C-alpha positions in Angstrom: 120.7 90.5 59.6 119.3 93.4 58.1 121.3 94.1 54.9 121.1 98.2 53.9 122.7 100.2 51.0 126.5 100.2 50.4 126.8 97.0 52.3 126.2 98.2 55.6 124.7 95.5 58.0 123.8 97.3 61.1 120.9 100.1 61.6 119.8 102.3 64.3 116.4 101.9 66.4 114.7 103.9 63.4 116.2 102.1 60.8 119.2 104.5 59.6 122.6 103.3 59.0 124.7 103.4 62.1 127.6 106.0 61.8 131.1 104.7 62.0 131.7 107.4 64.9 128.6 106.6 66.8 129.7 103.0 66.6 132.8 103.6 68.2 131.6 105.4 71.0 129.3 102.7 71.6 131.8 100.5 71.8 134.1 102.7 74.3 131.1 103.0 76.5 130.6 99.4 76.6 134.4 99.2 77.6 134.1 101.5 80.4 131.1 99.9 82.1 132.5 96.7 81.9 135.6 98.0 83.8 138.1 96.9 80.7 141.2 99.0 79.5 140.0 101.2 76.3 141.5 99.1 73.3 140.8 99.9 69.3 137.7 98.5 67.8 140.2 97.0 65.3 142.2 95.0 67.9 139.4 93.0 68.4 139.9 91.3 64.7 143.5 90.6 66.3 141.6 88.8 69.1 139.3 87.0 66.5 141.7 85.9 64.3 144.0 84.6 67.1 141.1 82.8 69.2 139.5 81.1 66.1 143.3 79.6 65.0 143.9 78.5 68.7 140.6 76.7 68.6 141.7 75.0 65.3 139.5 76.8 62.9 140.9 76.5 59.7 143.2 79.4 58.7 140.8 79.5 55.3 137.9 79.9 57.1 139.2 82.7 59.6 140.4 84.4 56.5 136.9 84.4 54.7 135.5 85.5 57.9 137.6 88.4 58.3 137.5 89.5 54.5 141.2 88.9 53.6 141.8 88.2 49.9 145.1 86.4 50.7 145.6 83.4 53.8 149.3 85.4 54.1 147.7 88.5 55.6 145.3 86.3 58.2 148.7 84.1 59.3 151.5 86.8 59.0 149.5 89.7 60.9 146.5 88.6 62.9 147.7 85.1 64.2 149.4 85.7 67.3 150.5 82.4 68.8 149.8 82.1 72.3 152.3 80.4 74.5 149.9 77.1 75.1 149.5 76.8 71.7 153.5 76.6 71.3 153.8 74.2 74.3 150.8 72.0 72.9 152.7 72.1 69.3 155.8 71.1 70.8 154.1 68.3 72.9 152.6 67.2 69.6 155.9 67.0 68.0 157.5 65.2 70.9 155.3 62.4 70.9 155.5 61.9 67.0 159.0 61.5 67.4 159.5 59.6 70.7 156.1 58.0 70.8 157.8 54.5 71.1 160.5 55.3 73.9 
């Protein structure tokens, strides 16, 4: 990964920093070409956090990836409970409580 000045990590083909506006334009074009609905780039953070947590990645690791200083931000704002995850949790609880019946 190329690390540039001021904490930037991406560069253009000629080595200059990618301007955020151009980055967003490129993202929107990729979405359009793929035939997907337009979403904000920031929405991908929500998706990433939710998918990582649903896959069993520890919340502390997800917090570090997203750059949060407090785990409460990761869990309260970015982690959305998918219905299938809630069903799995209920099934596990049922198994723990009534496994002998």
